[in-house]
Structure formats: C-alpha cells, structure tokens
C-alpha positions as CSV (number, residue, x, y, z in Angstrom):
1,A,-75.3,8.1,29.7
2,F,-78.5,9.1,27.9
3,G,-80.0,5.6,27.5
4,R,-78.8,3.0,25.1
5,E,-82.2,2.5,23.4
6,T,-83.7,6.0,23.9
7,F,-82.0,9.4,23.7
8,G,-78.6,7.7,23.7
9,R,-79.1,6.5,20.2
10,L,-80.0,10.0,19.0
11,M,-77.0,11.5,20.8
12,A,-74.7,8.8,19.4
13,F,-75.9,9.6,15.9
14,L,-75.6,13.3,16.3
15,F,-72.1,12.8,17.7
16,V,-71.0,11.1,14.5
17,W,-73.0,13.3,12.2
18,Q,-71.3,16.4,13.5
19,F,-67.9,14.8,12.9
20,V,-68.9,14.3,9.2
21,L,-69.3,18.0,9.1
22,S,-66.8,19.4,11.6
23,G,-64.1,16.9,10.8
24,P,-63.8,17.9,7.2
25,L,-64.1,21.5,8.1
26,E,-61.1,21.2,10.4
27,I,-59.1,19.3,7.6
28,A,-60.2,22.0,5.1
29,S,-58.7,24.7,7.3
30,G,-55.4,23.0,7.0
31,Y,-55.7,22.8,3.2
32,I,-56.6,26.5,3.1
33,G,-53.8,27.4,5.4
34,F,-51.4,25.4,3.2
35,S,-52.5,27.5,0.2
36,Q,-52.2,30.7,2.0
37,Y,-48.6,30.0,3.2
38,L,-47.7,29.0,-0.3
39,G,-48.6,32.7,-1.2
40,Y,-45.2,33.7,0.2
41,I,-43.5,31.6,-2.5
42,W,-46.2,32.1,-5.1
43,P,-47.6,35.7,-4.6
44,G,-50.7,37.0,-6.3
45,M,-52.6,33.6,-6.5
46,S,-56.2,34.0,-7.6
47,R,-59.0,32.5,-5.5
48,A,-59.4,29.8,-8.1
49,T,-55.7,28.9,-7.8
50,V,-55.9,28.8,-4.0
51,F,-58.8,26.3,-4.3
52,A,-56.9,24.3,-6.9
53,V,-53.9,24.0,-4.6
54,A,-56.1,23.1,-1.6
55,A,-57.9,20.5,-3.6
56,T,-54.6,19.0,-4.9
57,V,-53.3,18.7,-1.3
58,G,-56.6,17.1,-0.3
59,I,-56.4,14.5,-3.1
60,L,-52.8,13.7,-2.2
61,N,-53.8,13.3,1.5
62,V,-56.5,10.8,0.6
63,A,-54.1,8.9,-1.6
64,L,-51.5,8.6,1.2
65,L,-54.1,7.3,3.6
66,Y,-55.6,4.8,1.1
67,R,-53.8,1.9,2.5
68,R,-53.5,-0.5,5.5
69,I,-53.0,1.2,8.9
70,T,-49.7,-0.5,9.6
71,S,-48.1,0.9,6.4
72,I,-49.0,4.4,7.5
73,A,-46.7,4.4,10.5
74,T,-43.6,5.4,8.5
75,I,-45.4,8.3,6.8
76,T,-46.8,9.5,10.1
77,V,-43.3,9.5,11.9
78,S,-41.7,11.2,8.9
79,L,-44.3,14.0,8.9
80,W,-44.1,14.2,12.7
81,I,-40.3,14.8,12.7
82,G,-40.8,17.6,10.1
83,V,-43.4,19.2,12.5
84,L,-41.1,19.1,15.5
85,I,-38.1,20.6,13.6
86,T,-40.3,23.4,12.3
87,T,-41.8,24.3,15.7
88,V,-38.5,24.0,17.6
89,A,-36.8,26.3,14.9
90,V,-39.5,29.0,15.4
91,V,-39.3,28.9,19.2
92,A,-35.4,28.9,19.2
93,T,-35.2,31.7,16.7
94,G,-37.7,33.8,18.6
95,A,-36.0,33.1,22.0
96,T,-32.7,34.4,20.6
97,H,-34.2,37.6,19.1
98,F,-36.9,38.2,21.7
99,N,-37.7,41.9,22.5
100,P,-40.0,42.3,25.5
101,A,-40.8,45.9,24.5
102,V,-42.2,44.6,21.2
103,A,-44.0,41.6,22.7
104,F,-45.7,43.4,25.5
105,D,-46.7,46.6,23.7
106,L,-50.2,46.6,25.0
107,P,-52.8,49.2,24.0
108,P,-54.1,51.6,26.7
109,G,-56.9,49.9,28.7
110,A,-56.2,46.5,27.2
111,F,-57.4,44.6,30.3
112,N,-60.2,47.0,31.4
113,F,-63.3,44.9,31.8
114,S,-65.8,46.0,29.1
115,L,-67.9,44.8,26.2
116,G,-64.8,45.4,23.9
117,F,-62.7,43.2,26.3
118,L,-65.2,40.4,26.1
119,M,-65.4,40.6,22.3
120,G,-61.6,40.5,22.1
121,L,-61.4,37.6,24.5
122,G,-64.0,35.7,22.5
123,A,-62.1,36.3,19.2
124,A,-58.9,35.1,20.8
125,A,-60.5,32.1,22.4
126,R,-62.1,31.1,19.1
127,I,-58.6,30.7,17.6
128,G,-57.2,29.2,20.8
129,I,-59.9,26.4,20.8
130,Y,-59.2,25.8,17.1
131,D,-55.5,25.5,17.7
132,Y,-55.8,23.0,20.5
133,L,-58.3,20.7,18.8
134,G,-55.9,18.0,17.8
135,Y,-54.8,17.0,21.3
136,Y,-57.4,14.2,21.7
137,D,-57.0,12.9,18.1
138,V,-55.7,9.5,19.5
139,C,-59.3,8.8,20.8
140,Y,-60.6,8.4,17.2
141,I,-58.3,5.4,16.5
142,G,-58.8,3.8,19.9
143,D,-59.8,0.5,18.3
144,E,-56.3,0.3,16.7
145,V,-54.3,1.4,19.8
146,E,-52.5,-1.2,21.9
147,N,-53.4,-1.1,25.6
148,P,-55.8,1.9,25.1
149,G,-56.6,2.2,28.8
150,R,-53.0,3.1,29.4
151,V,-51.9,4.7,26.2
152,I,-54.9,7.0,25.4
153,P,-55.0,9.0,28.8
154,R,-51.2,9.5,28.7
155,S,-51.3,10.5,25.0
156,I,-54.0,13.1,25.8
157,L,-52.1,14.5,28.8
158,I,-48.7,14.7,27.0
159,S,-50.3,16.2,23.9
160,T,-52.1,18.9,25.9
161,I,-48.9,19.9,27.8
162,A,-46.8,19.8,24.6
163,V,-49.4,21.9,22.6
164,A,-49.5,24.5,25.5
165,I,-45.8,24.9,25.6
166,L,-45.5,25.1,21.8
167,Y,-48.4,27.5,21.5
168,I,-47.1,29.9,24.1
169,G,-43.6,29.6,22.7
170,I,-44.5,30.2,19.1
171,N,-46.8,33.1,19.8
172,L,-44.2,34.8,22.1
173,S,-41.5,34.2,19.6
174,I,-43.4,35.9,16.7
175,I,-44.8,38.9,18.7
176,G,-41.4,39.4,20.3
177,V,-39.9,40.1,16.9
178,I,-42.7,41.5,14.7
179,P,-44.8,44.3,16.2
180,W,-48.4,43.3,16.2
181,R,-49.6,46.7,15.2
182,E,-48.1,46.3,11.7
183,F,-50.6,43.6,11.0
184,V,-53.8,45.0,12.5
185,P,-56.4,44.7,11.1
186,A,-55.4,41.4,9.4
187,E,-57.7,41.7,6.5
188,R,-55.8,44.8,5.3
189,H,-52.5,42.9,5.5
190,P,-52.5,39.8,3.2
191,E,-49.0,39.0,4.5
192,S,-50.5,38.1,7.9
193,S,-51.5,34.8,6.2
194,F,-47.9,33.7,6.2
195,I,-46.6,35.5,9.3
196,V,-44.0,32.9,10.2
197,S,-42.4,33.4,6.8
198,I,-42.3,37.2,7.4
199,F,-40.8,36.4,10.8
200,M,-38.0,34.4,9.3
201,E,-37.4,36.9,6.5
202,R,-36.8,39.8,8.9
203,I,-34.2,37.8,10.8
204,Y,-32.4,35.7,8.1
205,G,-33.5,37.1,4.8
206,S,-35.8,35.9,2.0
207,G,-33.8,32.7,1.1
208,I,-34.1,31.2,4.6
209,A,-37.7,32.4,4.8
210,T,-38.5,30.5,1.5
211,A,-36.9,27.3,2.8
212,F,-38.7,27.7,6.1
213,T,-42.0,28.2,4.3
214,L,-41.6,24.8,2.8
215,M,-41.2,23.4,6.3
216,I,-44.4,25.1,7.3
217,L,-46.1,23.4,4.3
218,W,-44.7,20.1,5.5
219,T,-46.1,20.8,9.0
220,A,-49.6,21.6,7.5
221,M,-49.4,18.4,5.6
222,G,-48.6,16.4,8.8
223,S,-51.6,18.0,10.5
224,V,-54.2,17.2,7.9
225,F,-52.8,13.7,7.4
226,A,-53.3,12.9,11.1
227,L,-56.7,14.5,11.2
228,L,-58.1,12.6,8.2
229,L,-56.6,9.4,9.5
230,G,-58.4,9.8,12.8
231,Y,-61.7,11.2,11.6
232,S,-62.2,8.6,9.0
233,R,-62.4,5.9,11.7
234,I,-65.3,7.5,13.6
235,P,-68.2,6.9,11.1
236,Y,-66.9,3.4,10.5
237,A,-66.8,2.4,14.2
238,A,-70.3,3.9,14.7
239,A,-71.7,2.1,11.6
240,K,-70.3,-1.2,13.0
241,D,-72.2,-0.6,16.2
242,G,-75.4,0.3,14.4
243,Y,-75.4,4.0,15.3
244,F,-74.7,5.4,11.8
245,F,-75.4,4.6,8.1
246,P,-74.3,1.1,7.4
247,I,-72.4,2.0,4.2
248,F,-69.7,3.7,6.4
249,G,-68.9,0.3,8.0
250,R,-67.4,-1.1,4.8
251,L,-63.7,-2.2,4.8
252,H,-61.4,-2.3,1.9
253,A,-61.4,-5.9,0.5
254,T,-57.6,-6.4,0.7
255,Q,-56.2,-3.6,2.9
256,G,-58.8,-3.7,5.7
257,F,-59.3,0.0,6.2
258,P,-62.6,2.0,6.1
259,Y,-62.4,3.2,2.6
260,V,-66.0,4.6,2.3
261,S,-65.6,6.8,5.4
262,L,-62.1,7.9,4.1
263,L,-63.4,8.8,0.7
264,V,-66.6,10.6,1.9
265,L,-64.7,12.7,4.5
266,G,-61.9,13.4,2.1
267,A,-64.3,14.7,-0.6
268,I,-66.3,16.9,1.8
269,S,-62.9,18.4,3.1
270,I,-62.0,19.4,-0.5
271,L,-65.4,20.9,-1.2
272,A,-65.2,22.9,2.1
273,C,-62.1,24.7,0.6
274,L,-64.5,26.8,-1.5
275,L,-65.3,28.7,1.8
276,S,-63.1,31.3,3.5
277,L,-60.9,30.3,6.3
278,G,-62.8,32.4,8.8
279,I,-66.2,30.8,7.9
280,V,-64.6,27.3,8.0
281,I,-63.2,27.8,11.6
282,D,-66.4,29.5,12.9
283,A,-68.6,26.7,11.6
284,L,-66.3,24.0,12.8
285,I,-66.1,25.4,16.4
286,A,-69.8,26.1,16.7
287,T,-70.8,22.6,15.5
288,R,-68.2,20.9,17.8
289,I,-69.2,22.8,20.9
290,L,-73.0,22.7,20.4
291,V,-73.2,19.0,19.6
292,Q,-70.1,17.2,20.9
293,F,-68.6,19.2,23.8
294,I,-71.9,20.2,25.6
295,G,-73.2,16.6,25.1
296,Q,-70.0,15.0,26.5
297,V,-70.0,17.3,29.5
298,A,-73.6,16.6,30.3
299,G,-73.0,12.8,29.7
300,V,-70.0,12.6,32.0
301,I,-71.9,14.4,34.8
302,R,-75.0,12.1,34.3
303,L,-72.9,8.9,34.3
304,R,-71.0,9.9,37.5
305,R,-74.4,10.4,39.2
306,T,-76.4,7.4,37.8
307,R,-73.6,4.8,37.5
308,P,-70.8,5.7,40.0
309,D,-69.7,2.0,40.2
310,M,-69.4,1.5,36.4
311,P,-66.0,-0.1,35.6
312,R,-63.6,2.4,33.9
313,P,-60.3,1.4,32.2
314,Y,-58.4,4.2,33.9
315,R,-58.7,6.6,36.8
C-alpha cells in the first residue's frame, strides 16, 4: 500500500514494533486480571504478591507454549471448553435472575448530549475496544492455518458475532443482578475487581462463588495462552521477510517454533505486570490505534484506489 521499498518498509517495521509493545501489554492485562480475581479467594494480597502471582502465570504460559504448534492443539481446545462453560454459566444465571429495574436504573440525563456524555462514552468505548481485541487473533498465525483464504475471514466473522453476543449477555446478566451504583466509583470498591465472583455469591453463596472464581481463572489462562501464541508469530514472520530484527526469525532446533520471539514477548509481558491495569490498557489501546489501526485503514483505502485489480484470496 505504501511502497515496498519506501514508506512501506517503515510502516511494516512500525506495525511489528508496536506489537512487541502492545501485544505484551494485552497479555499482561490478562495476568493482572488473573491476580485480581484471585483476590476473591486470597483477600488482602499485597502489591508484591499480586505481581508474583502474575509473573508465575506468565512463566507457566511461556512453558506451555514452548513446544511444537501441533502439540498445542489439545491444550487450546481444553482451555477453550473451560472458557465456553464459564461464559455460558454467567449468561444463563443472569438470564434466570434478571431484574430490568436494576439493569436499566439510569441516572437522570444519562443520554443528554454534553461534555460529560462524551467523556463517559469515551471511557466505556476504551474498555469495549479492549474487550473485543481478540476477535482477529487468527490472523497472527495465518502461516499455520490450512486454507487461510477461506478459514480466516470466516473465523473473524464468527468470532466478532460470538464476542458481541457474549459481551452483551454477560454485561446484562451482571447489571441485572448487582446494582451498578454499589460499585461506583470503582477505585473505592476493591471487590469490583472480581465482580463475577460477587455476582455468583449473591445468587448461590460463597462456596459456588469460589468454585466459579476458579473457572474465571481458567478463562483468563485460556485468553493469555491464545494471545501469546498468536503474537509470538508476528515478529518471527516479519523477520523472515526482512522487515524486523533477524534474531526474531530463529526457530527452535528440534520443535520448529519461533522461540526467540516467544521468550522476548513473554518476558516483556511479565515485566509489564509491574504497572497498574488501567495504565496497561490505556497504553495498549493508544499504541494499537495510532500505529496499527490508522495505518491499516489508510492502507486499505490507498490499495483500493491504486491497485483495484490486485488479486485477493477472498471477497
């Protein structure tokens, strides 16, 4: 789009460079979230303990991925099943205990157009963008996908629809049971860091809530596993094509996976856990939008105008 030997090389490098930053930040948000949800079972954790837990999860994640791609399939499916069970359980529980009066308890003038409305919309969109980020994760392992021209577009469309349904369902389930006013502002209510556990506790008691918290932790593990798997392939592929530092193009001698890329991104993800969750999310989204999303939008528009007849693997 921008010229293979001119600005295109710079854009390609920046595209990969921002992933080396934003990718680990996204993964770190999962590690931090894991630690915060563990706070329901292990209350009163110090900041040092929270980091130690996050780092341990990060090391475990790298260890699970430090193997050939074909042997990862069983782990992936196992984590995915746990994620589905957890999300379906939240939606089903919320649907059977839903209270519209609680869910739609809107403050006066909530939708009046004003600076406050725009600030609130921005704050909500910031989290919304973050929550949807994984829908195109399949693109990062395109070199290892069979029939990518058919599989990747379908995967993106199915993922987007599935995430939207789950996102709406989970949010309505929780705010239809727990009044949002009890957790505003969130910084004054530490229990907002494990809101689904509180949700389950109010309906089924602390025993079920503890068991469900473990399912949430399993879900978080499934998320960061998939993210590190996908992101570790990006610097490797770019290095192979000459658009990034050559060391990232190295493969494991016997297992054939990009071990340098995996270890570097894994290490940065663990170090990022020293930051707060809010800073991690803000830095992640700002970097992703400014470098990747704006560049891609401009690139697609330019390609459509300058090379309308270029062969494309899908409509």
